[in-house]
N, C-alpha and C positions, 0 to 999 in steps of 0.2 A: 205721776204717770211716766212711764219709761218711753224714751224716744228710739230705743233700739228695736230692730226687726230680727225676727228669728231667722237664722240661716236656712232652715229647711223651707221656709216660705218663699224667700228670695230664689232658692234654687228651683222650686216648682214653677214660679212665674217665668223664670228664665227659660226653663225647658219648654213650657207652653209657647212663649213667644217665639222660641227658635223653631219649634214645630210649625207654627203658622208661617213664618218666614221661609222655611224650607219647602213647604208645600205650595207656596204661592206660584212658582213657575209652572209646576205640573198642572195646577188648576187653570192657569191662564192658557196653557197649551190645549188642555181639554176643551175649554170654551172655544178657543180658536178652531180646532178641528171640527167641532159641532157646527159652528157658524159656516165654515167652508163646505162641509157636507151638506147643509141645508141649502146653501147657495147653489151648489152644483145640481142638486135634485130639482131645485126650482128652475134652473136654466134648462135642464133636460125636459121638464114638463112644458116649459114655454116653447121649446123647439118642436115638441110633439104637437101642441096646439097650433103653432103656426103652420106646420106641415099639413095638418088636417084641414085648416081653412084654405090653404093654397090648393089642396086637392079639390075641395068644393068649387072654387073659382075656376079651375082647369076643367072640371066637368061641365060647369055651366057654359063656359066658352066653347067647348067641344060641341055640346048639345046645340047651342045657338048656330055654330058653323054648319053642322049637318043639316039643321032645319033650313038654313038659307040655301044650302046646296040643293036640297030636295024641292024647294019651293020655286026654283028658277024654271022658267019655261024654256024647253029645249027645242 
């Protein structure tokens, strides 16, 4: 059995490994951009939800205040 390796096999493996190493930064940045985009979208959704809940509380407080004004004996 021979211990030598065909040069074409070595070259093809080297090219494949180089391709993977070369693409790694781009894949990492793509993943980072997707994560950041998702985080920004969730932050915006949370801000909208918080504003909606605050508006409900403000409306309830206003309604209560108006009811108290109208219920006072003048």
